N, C-alpha and C positions, 0 to 999 in steps of 0.2 A: 504493500500500500504506500502511496505517496504521502509524505508528512503533511502537506497542506490540505489533504483531504480531511484530516482531523478537524480543521476549522470549518471547512465547507459543510461537512456533514453535521457538525454540532450547531452551526448557524441555521441549518434547515430544521433541526429537531428543537432547538431552544433559542429562537431568535431574540426573545426579550429577556433572557436570563443574563446576569452579569458575567462577563468574561474576565475583565480586568478592573480592579479597584486600586487607585493610587492617588494619594494626596486628596482624598475626599471626592475624587472624580470617578465616575462609573462608566464603563464602556460595555455595551451589550454585545452579544455574539453577532447580531446582524450588522451592527456598526463596525465592529472589528473586521468582519469579513468584507464589508463594502470598502472600508479604508484600505485594507491590504490589496484589494482588487485594483483600486486607483493607483496605489504605490507601485504595484507590479506593472501597470500600464505605463507609468512614468519611467520606470527603469527600461522598459522595452523601447520607449520613445527616445531614450538616451543611448540606444544601440547596445544595450546589455543583451547578450545572447545566451542560449543554453550552454551551460558549463562554465560560463564566466564566473570568476570569484568576485563577490561583493562583500567587503568588510563592514562589520558593525562595530563601531567604537562609541558606545553609549552606555550610560548607567541603566539599571533596570527602570522601566517605565512602560506606559501604554504605547509610546512611540516605538520602543524596542520590539514589542510584540507585533505591531503593525508591520514594521520593516522586515522582521524575521519571516513572516508568512508571505509578505509581498515579494521578497527575494526568491523564495521557493516557487511561488506561483509564476514568476518570470522565467523559471527554468534554470536560474543561476544557483550558485553555491554560496551558502552562508559561511563567512569566515568570522567566527566569534572571537573578538580580540578583547583582552583585558584592558578596561578603560583606565587602569591605574599605571599603565606603562609610561615610561619617560620616552622622549623622542628617539634616543639612541636605540632602545629596545624595540620600539615600534617600527623604526626604519628597517631593522634587520628582518622583521616579519613581513613587511611590505615587499622587500627584495625577494623573500622566499616564496610568497604566495602570489605575487604580481596581480593584485586585484584590479578589476576594471574601474571600480570607484570605491569610495569609503563613505558610509553613512555615519554622520556625526552631528554634533550640535555646536552652538557658538561657545559653550563652556569649554569644549575641547579643541576649539579651532586653532589656537596657538600651537598646541602639541602636534596636531596634524600637520600644520604648515612646516614646522621645524623637521618633523620626521620625513616629510616628502622631500624637503631640500637635502637632507642627509642621504636619503635613498637614491636621489636622482630620478625618481619615478615621475612621469608626466601624467598625473592623475588629477582630475577635477573632482574634489569631494562634494558630496551632497550634504550641505549644512542645513540642519533644521533650525529655523529661527526661534525666537523666544515664544512664539505662539504655539510651537510644537507641531508635530507631523499631522496631527488630526486637523488643525486649522489650515495647514499647507495644502492638504489634498482635498479639502472642501471645495466643491464647485469645479474640480478639475474635469476635463473632458476625457482624460486618459482612462482606459478601461482594460481589465484583465482579459487576455486571450489565452486559452489553455494551450500549454506547450506539450510536446511529445515526450515528456520525461518518462523514464522507466524506473521501476522500484530499485533496480540495482545501479542506477546512476548515482554519482557523487552528489550528496546533499549538503554536507557540512564539513568544514575544517575546524577542529578545535585544537589549539596548541596546548601541549602538556605544560605543567607549571614550571618545568625546568629545575626541580629540586635536586635532580641527579645529573644535571648537565644542560646542554643547549635544548631549548624547547623544540619539540617535534610536532609537526602538523598531523593530527590523527584524521584520516579520511573515513567518514561515515556515510554510507549510502542511505537512501530512503528506507530500504528494507531493514538495515541495521537498526535504525532508530525506531521504526515502527514495531519491530519484533520486541525490543526492550520495553517500549511504552506499553504494549499490550500486556506483557508479563507483569510489569509493576502495577499497572492499574488493576489487574486481576487480583493479585495477592493483597493489595491494600484495600480492595473492595471499593474503589472510587466510583462516585456517581455524580449526577448533576447537582445533587444537594450539598456537595463538598465545597469548602473554601480553604485554600492552603495559605499559610503565612509565608511569604517569600522574602527571605533575607539573604538567600544565596544568590550570587550574581549569575545571570543567564549565560555568561561566557564560560562558566565553569560547568563541567558535564553533569554534576549533581543538580545544579540550578536549571540547566537545560532540560533535564528529565522532569522537573516540576512543570515546566512550560508545556512539554509535549503530552505528558500523561493527563494533566488537568484539562487542557483544551480538547484532547481526545474524548474525555469523559463528560464534557459539557459543564465542568466545574469552574470555580472562580479562582483567579490569582489575586491575592491581596498583597500588594507590593509596599514595602516600607524599607527604605535604605538607611535607617537611623540606628543601626544596632550599637553604635558607640554610646547610645543612650538607651540601654536595654529596657528601662521602664516605659519608654515610649512605645516600644514594640509590644509590651504586655498590654498597654492601653489599647493599641490597635487591635490586638487579638480579641480582647474583650468586646470592644465596640462593634467589630465586624462579625463577631460570632464565628471565628474560624474553627474548622473541624480538624485541621491538620497543621503540624509544624515540622519543619525539616531543618536539621543543623548538623554541624560537625562537632567533635568533642569540645573544642574551645567555646562554642556557643553555649553548650549546656553548662560548662564550668562557670561561665560568666553569669548565666541566669541563676545558678545555684548559689554562687558565692558573692556576686556583685550586683544583685538586683533585689527587688522587693517581691520576688516570685511567690514566696510563702504567704503574702498578704492578698493574693488574688485567687479567685475561683473562676474556672472556665467551663461553664455548663455545656457548651457546644463542642468542646475539644474531644475528639474521638481517638486520635492517635498522634504519635510523633515518630519520626524516622531519624536515625543517626547513621551517618556514613562519613567518608573522608578521613579514615584513620581509626585505629582502635580506641575505644573509650574504656577507661578503668572500670572494672565491675563495681567498685565501691561507689563510684559516681552514678552509675546506673541505678544502684539500690537507693541512693539518696534521692534521685529524681522520682523513683517509684514511690518513695515515702511521702513526697510532697504532692504528687498527683497520682494516687493509687488506682484510680479507675481508668486512666488513659493508657491505651495499648502502646507499648514501646517496641518498635521494630529496629533491631540492629541489622545493618546492611553493609555489604562489601562489594566493591567493584572497581572499575578502571575506566578512564576515558576511552581506552582502546576497545572496550566492550560496550560502548554507547551508554555507559554509566554503571549498570548493575549486573552482578554475577551471582550473589547469594543473599539470603536473608534468614534471620532467625525468627520463627513464628513467636509472637508474644506469649502464647500459651506454653512454650518451651523455655522461656527466658530464665525463670528461676532455677530450673533443673540444669540448664546448660549455660549459665552465665559465664561470659568470657568467650563464648563461641560466636562465629559469624554465620552459623547455621548451615544450611544446605543450598544447593544450586536452585536458582529461581526456575520456574517453569520454562522449558525451551532451551535450557542450558545444561551442559554436562561438565562437571568439574572432577578432576583427578589430582591427586598429590603424587608426584613422580620423583624418583631419585635421579641422579646424574646420568644414569644409563637409560632413562626413559621408562622405568618400570615402576608400578605402583608401590608405595611404601607400606610397610606393615602398620597396624594400629599403634599409635603412640610414637612412631618414628617421624622425623622431619623430612620434608621434601618440598618441591616447588609446585604451586598451584598452576594447573594447566587447564584452559577452558576451551570448549567448543560450543558453537551456537550461531544462530542467524544474526545475533547482535554483534559478533566480533568484526572489527574494522576491516576495511579493504587493505589497509597498510598505512605507512607514513608517507606524507607528501614529499616527493623528490628525494626519497631516501631508501632505495632498495636494499642497501646494506643493513641498516637498522631493522628494516621490515623482516628480512630473512632471519635475523637473530631471534625474533619473538614469534613470528608466524611459521611454525614448523609442522611436520606431518601429524604430530600429536595434538596440535591446536595452538592456542595463544599462551605463550609462556609469560606469566604475569610478573615474575621477579619477586613474588611474595612467598615466603617460606611459611609452612603450616604443618600441622599434624591432624590426623583424623581419628575419632574414637570408634568404638565397636558398633555404634549406632549410625555412623556416617556423618556425624557433626564435625565441622571444620573449626580449628583453632589456629589463629594467626600466631606466628612466632616473631617474625620481623620481615622487613624488606631485606632482600638478599644483600644489597649494598650497605645496609645499616648495621648488620651484625658486627659486634665488637669482638675482635680476635685478641684475647689477652692470655699470653702464655700458651698453654695447651688447651685453653677453654674457648668455646664459642658462646658468647653471651648475647641474649636478646635484650635490646634496650627497652622493649615493651614490658618485659617482666619487672624490671627495675622501676619503670614509670608507674605501673599499676600499683606497686607496693607503696611508693612515696605519695601517690595521690590519696592514699588512705589516711595520711596524717592530717589531722585537723589544722586548718589554716592554709593548706596548699591549694592553689587554684589549678595549676598545671605545672608539668615539668617535662624535661627531655634529657635523655642520657646519650652521650656520643663517645666515640673512641678517639683518643688523642695519642700521638706518637709517644712511645716509651722505649728507652734504650734497652731495658731488660725484658719487658713483657711483650714488646711489639706495639701494643696499645693498652692504655689505661683508661678508666672510666671517669668522665667528667660529667657532672650533673648540674643542670640549670633548673632553678626553681622559682616560680612566681607565686607570691603570697597574697592574701586578701587583707593585709594590714594587721593581722594578729602578730603577737610577739613570738615568732618562731625563729630560732637561730640555726646557724650551720651545725652547731653541736647537737641541737635537738634532732635535726634531720639525720645526722650520722648515727646517733644512738638508735633512732627508729629503724634505720637501715640494718644495723647490726643485729637488731632483734628479729628482723624479718627476712634477711638475705644471707646466703652463704658467703663466707669471707672473700671468695674470688669475684663476687658480684658487687662488692662494696665500692662506692666512688672514691677515687683518689683525691678529687677536688670537687667542691660544691660552690656554685656561684648563685647568689640571689639576684634576680632580675625583676624589673617591673612587669615585663611581658616577654613572651617568646616571639621571635620573628616568624612571620607566617606568609604563605602565598595568599592571593586573593580568595582562594577556595578554602583557606583555613588550615592548610597543611604546614607543619613545622619545617622551617628551612634549616636543616641540620648542618649543612655545610657552612652556613653563615654563623651558626653558633660556635663552630670550631675556631673562628677567628676572634671571638670575644675573649679578652684577657680576664 
């Protein structure tokens, strides 16, 4: 199925239902569909053809959703770019994906201009004025003419966060995204009665999955970009009666430790989802204690898999806490050793995935593509073990494992322990060069203002970790450096003294 059919079909079924709610403005499905038709026509009138890349350099908004579906309706490829990039970073991606145009707004105009100058690209950006895209397309004579796209044609380029090196452009087809959206919408039991709180950026694969699954379901996207002020988000959730919330571990840590969450009641809230890295079991239990009737979905995935690969059913959460669950419908997951053979229960191997959601490959990078797309499937780079009932447990990113002496240490195990100490908001363990051991453990800890010292943390570690897993150095920080999607930048931590 073509991704833009999600919108077309939902507009037929639910024309007057809200599709997007942002800054107290509501856009219905019929309006969203009409606006995206007009925008598609405008792109075609500007000589955008099937397969051309059209970059989106916008913050989350109704305009973003209009442009996203308009680009797809025009037969072009959405290139979802991180709107926090600086000109140098943006220029390198422009050179890589060679977009026909860039959709942006006046707020980001200077960054676009500098990036285009650095890249040497002769591109005329489509700049949305202060009135927004909705007012810009009002009264336009341009109209959508259906293109001859196929479901296996390229639909999106999403660049990886670059936490382990240079960002790579993940190529996703219409079929990739549609398969994943159908699976997620199914196990979350999404319907037109749902409203999801959107704090995740749409240029991040997790955020993109909120966009596709909810538009497919006829549900509403409630957008609020003010998570720096978490109580504002809680106010929006209550006012709009959201039924779902999606976040990465740091979002939940902030809500639990730096907001007034415990003073709120959310009668409409049905479920929350957590992905974007492992969340400490103690923090999951704490969240359950605050909102005990809300279903908590632990999820795991990758951009290379159109977002999602596994989930842990809320009914199994307490029995299997710490697990990332089992493969989502339509996906096969195996844990393989270095010879490509399934590991025994309790043994560690690499997660390898197969399914219609697995990417076409990396843009302009056949070498890196061949490294991860092999005959067995998509090699995720994530190490895990599996129990006797088939539930998966993450150990670490393959590249993040700390090699200290004869030991291989998972930073996740250390982080899960330390997050159980009262006063800790979040933490990260990394390996640092060590003349004797090869690598020693350095621990970075962010606190919530309580009087917790390095000595307190070390005592707690000694009580809960084997001696070879103890940090050699502990650094107290205000916050951990993260990507726009909320993943910890471990390489950046290593440079902090």
